[in-house]
C-alpha positions, 0 to 999 in steps of 0.5 A, spaced: 964 362 296 961 355 297 965 354 303 962 360 306 955 358 305 956 352 308 959 355 314 954 360 315 948 354 314 952 350 319 952 356 324 945 358 323 942 351 324 946 350 330 943 357 333 936 354 335 934 348 339 932 341 336 925 339 337 924 332 332 928 326 333 929 325 326 934 332 326 938 329 332 943 326 326 945 334 325 949 333 332 956 331 331 958 327 337 955 320 337 954 320 345 950 327 344 946 324 338 943 319 344 942 324 349 938 328 343 934 322 341 932 321 349 930 328 350 926 329 343 923 323 344 919 326 349 915 330 344 912 324 341 908 323 347 902 328 344 904 334 349 903 330 355 910 331 358 910 338 355 915 340 349 922 339 350 928 342 345 935 339 345 940 345 345 947 342 343 951 348 344 949 349 352 953 346 357 952 339 360 946 338 364 942 344 360 942 341 353 935 338 354 930 344 356 922 344 357 920 350 352 912 350 355 
């Protein structure tokens, strides 16, 4: 039962994009953590650059998406 809950949580957690640098630790591959950090770090500019979201399940080149 516990394993099912953990798997369900992992699926739900990956279903949405990541907007905060501190959440990049959830990304599995090390090279994608760096990519995630570079993408979400733009959000620290106070909205000047827009709001970006990292989507780990998207195809290469489409993971960092501007959402507004």
